[in-house]
N, C-alpha and C positions, 0 to 999 in steps of 0.2 A: 504494500500499500504506500504510494508516493504522495506526500502531502506538501503542497507549495505554500510557503509563508504568506505570500501576497493574497492567497485565496483561503487562508486558514479559517477565517470567520465563516465564509460560505460553506466550507467543508463541515464545520461544527454544527451549523444551523440545519444542514440537510439531515433527513431522517434515515436511520439505519433500518435494516430488515427487522431487527429485534424491536426497535422502537415503534415501528408501524404495527407490529403484532400487539404490543402493549397498549398502544393508543386505541386500536379496534376493541381490545378487551375492555378497556376503561369505558369507552363510549357505549359499548353494549350493556354494561352494568348500570351506567348512569342514566342512559336515555331509555332503555327498554328492560327494566328490572324483571318484568313479568315473563320475558322470554330468555333471560340470561342463562338459566340452567340448560336449556336446549342449545344455546350458542356454545357454551362450554363443551357440551357433549359432542358437538360437531367439529371441534378443533382437532388438528392433526397432532396426535399424541407423540408420534415419532419425531416430528419437528420440534416439539416442546422439549423432549428428552435430549435430542441431539444438540440443541442450542442451549440447554440447561436454563430454560426459562422458568420463571416462578408464577404459578397460577394457584392462588391460595386454596380454592375449592378442590384442587387436585393434589395438594401437598399439605399434609398435616403439620409438618415442620420443615423449615428450609434453612439449613446451615446456621443455627442459632449461635454456634461458636466455630470460628475458623482458625486453624493452626497455620503457622508459617509453612510447614512442610506440605500441607494440603494446598495452600494458595500459590506459593512460589514453586514453579515446576523444576527449576534447576538450582544448583549450588551457586552459580555465577550471577543469578538474577537477584539484585538487591531492591529493585524498584519496579512497580507496575503502575501504569498511567492509562486512564481511559475516560471517555465521556460517560457520565451517569445516564443510564437509560431513562429517558423521559417517559412518563406515564406508567413506569413499572410499579407494581404494588409495594406499599410500604411494609417493611418488616424490621423489627428490632433485632439487632445482632451485636456481637462483640468478637474481637479477634486478637491474636497474639502479637500483632505487628502494629506499627503506626499508620495513621491515615491522615491526610489533609485534603480538604476540598476547597475549590475556588469557584466563586460564582462568576462565570465568564460573561453571561448576559442574563438579565431578568432577575429571578429570585427563587428561593426554595424554602421549605419548612425543615429546619434542623431540630431534631429532638435528642437531647442528652439528659440522662438521669430524670426522665419524665418531664423535662422542661422544654417547651416549644419556643423556638426563635425563628423569626423571619429574617433570612440573610439576603442581602441585596447585592447588585453588581459590584464587584470589587472586594467583597467580604471573603476572608480566608480563615478557615477553622482547622486547627491542629487537634487531632484526637489521638490520645495515646492508647496503648494496649489495654484490654480488659475494661473497656468503657462501652456500656450498652447504648446504642444510638441508632438513628434512622434518618433518612433524607426523603423528602416528598417533593416531586416535581410533576405537576399536572398541567403544563402549558408548554410553550416553545422555549422556555429558559434553558440555558446550557450550563451545566455544572461539570467541572473537571475533577476527577478523583485521582489522588496519588497515594499508593500504598508503599510503605518502606519497611524493610526488615529492621527489627529492633537493634540487631547487631551493627547495622550501618550507622546508627547514631553513635554507638560506642566508638567505632573506628574512624568515622569520617567527620563527625560534628563536635568532637570533644574539644577542639580548639576554641569553640565558643564559650566553653565553661570557664576559661581563664578571665573572662570579662564579667563584671557584675551587672548583668542585664536580665530582663524578664525571661528570655529563652533559657539562659543558663540555669536559673532557679527552677524553671518549669521542667527542663530535661533532667536535672538532678533529682527532683521529686519523683517523676514518673519512671525514670530508669532504675533508680536505686532504692527508693522508699516504697513500702508496701501500701500504695494508695490506688484509688480507683475514681473514675468519673471526673478526671481533670480535663480541661480543655483550654485552648486559647483561641480567641476570635479577633482577628485583625481586620480593621476597616481601611482597606487600601484605596477604596473609591476608584478614581480614574488614573491610577498610577500606571503609566504606559510601560515603564521598565519592568515592573512585576509581571504585567500581562504578557509582554514580549518574551521574557525569560520562560514563562510557563509554556508558551507556544513553542519555543526552541526545545524545551525538554520533551514535549509531546512529539514533535517532529523527529527528534533524535531517537526516541524510544522506538518508533515504528519504522525508522530508516534501516535499522539492523546493520549499521556499517561497522567496519573494523574499529576496535577500541571503544565501542559504544558504551559499555558498562562503566569504564573508567571515566569517560566524558560525562556521563550522567551523574556520577558521584560528585564530580567537580561542579557541574551545573547546580546541584542541590546546595552545596556549600555556599556558592555565590548567591543563590536565591535567598538563603537564610540571612546572610550578611546584608544584602540589599533590603530585605524585609525589616530587619532591625534598624538599619540606618534611616529608613524613611518612615517607619510606622511603629516604633517602640512605644510611642505615647498615644497610639490610636487603636486601643484594644480593650477587650473584656476578657476576664479570666475567672476560672473557678479552680482553686487549689485545695483539695480535700486532704490536708496533711494532719497527721496525728501528733507530730512533734515539731511545731513551727520554730522553736528556738534553737534547735540543734544545727550546728554549722556543718552539715553533711557536705556541702560544696567545698568547704575549706579542706576537709579530710580527703575527699576524692582528688582534689587538685594536688594535695601533698603526695598522695599515692602515685599520681601521674608523673610528677616531677622526680620522684625518687624510687621508681619501680625496680631499678637495676639491683640495688643493694639494700633495700628497705627490709626491716624485720618488724615483727609485731612489737617487740620490746622497744625498738628505737622510735617507732611511730607513737606508741603509748607515751613514751617519755616526752616526745616533742609536744604533744597536746596536754601533758600534765595529768595523765590518768595512770592508774595501776594497770598492769597487763590484763588481768581477768576482767576488770571493768571495761576497759577499752575494747577487748575482744567481744564482750556481750553487747556493748553499745553499737559496734559496727554491724554485728549480725542482726540485732533488733531493728536497725534503721535502714538496712540495705537488703536484708533477706539473704545475704551471702556472708561467708566467713572471710577473714582477712586473707587467708591463703587463696580462696577462690577469686577474690577481687584482684589480687596481684597477678594471679595466673591469667585472668581474662585480659588485663592490661598488657601483659607481656605477649600474649598470643595476638592481640590486636596490632601491636607494633610489629610483630613478626609477619603478619599477613600483609601489612602495608609495605614492608621491606621486600617481601617476596614478589609483590606486584609491581613495585616501582624502581627496584634496583637490580643490579647483577651480582650483588654480594653472594658469596658462598653460603651454604646452609650453616656451616660451622661458624662463620663470621657473624651471621645473624643471631645464631644461638648465643654467642658470647655477648653481643651488643645488648640483647634484651635481658641478660642476667642469668642465663643457664650455662653452667660450666660443662655439663655432660651432654653432648649431642644426642646420645641414645635416649637419655631421659627426656630431652626436648621432643624428639621424634615420637616417643610414646604418648606424651601429653598432647601433642598436636594432632596425632591420628585419632586419639580418643575424642577430641573436641570436634574435629572436622571430617572424620571418617575417611581421611586420605593422608598421605605423607606430605611433608613440606614441598618436596620435589613435584609431586602430582598437583598440589595446589598451585604452585608457580606455573606449571605447564598449562593448566586450565585458565588461570586468571591473567597471565602476563599479556595475552593478546585479546582480552575481553573487551 
């Protein structure tokens, strides 16, 4: 599918085959409720199954929870982007990954934690994992959905955490604290830079060109930076945090800066806690042990080095703080189900 930037709006406004199906279904129910049952009975069930379309009267449940492995089909895919199907039936769901949606034209009804909001053109809502939500679009409005693996935030967006801004606090809460139903809603209005960047991301995603995955990661980081630069003060948020006074962000930043030779004892001493208390504090507020957090940081650094450098595996192993390459290989394979060499081969030219 080749999409031309100059005709992007026309492309998005045109109706897909799935949207036409949903619009006919919606109109049949709204305009002729007395014959709706017969209409549903006449539908092509093979087409519905093949296209994975949602018809409430035919489906008792419809993916109420979606895991990353079920949604993202390959290990190399970190991002999924698509136009939200207009007129598709509303259903509450939650998933293991991040999502944000952007109102390209028109409006939509966004429901999070049972609260309905009308989002207008230029609104952008970031929804973290395990947040029950739904989107309703029953007109010609165009909504762009972007799904992002949680791990991509760890590896690609942690640079933002070094700054004291709303996104850094939001990501630290949703990534590392046991919270639910958080969201950020930015009102970007007629920001043409934001709009153009999303168009570029959409076009790049469906272009399937060489190095596309790496470029998409870079696009997203640029997108967040521009979003903050232009609209940090144009937002609504809901942060459901159980420990608002804990400086989790400071602790995680310290881990990031000292991951090579940090120990639980040295970290506890740095923050003025006893080792047992600091260990419990970290586990209670992040859901992970100290060892797990440092392991994850080291593996994230290793993945980046494997994708962006020609350093040997043993050199990368040493740089991230593992002295034993065999130990590093075992940990890496357990986490990613492949060796570092296999990971590099798959991702180097993604």
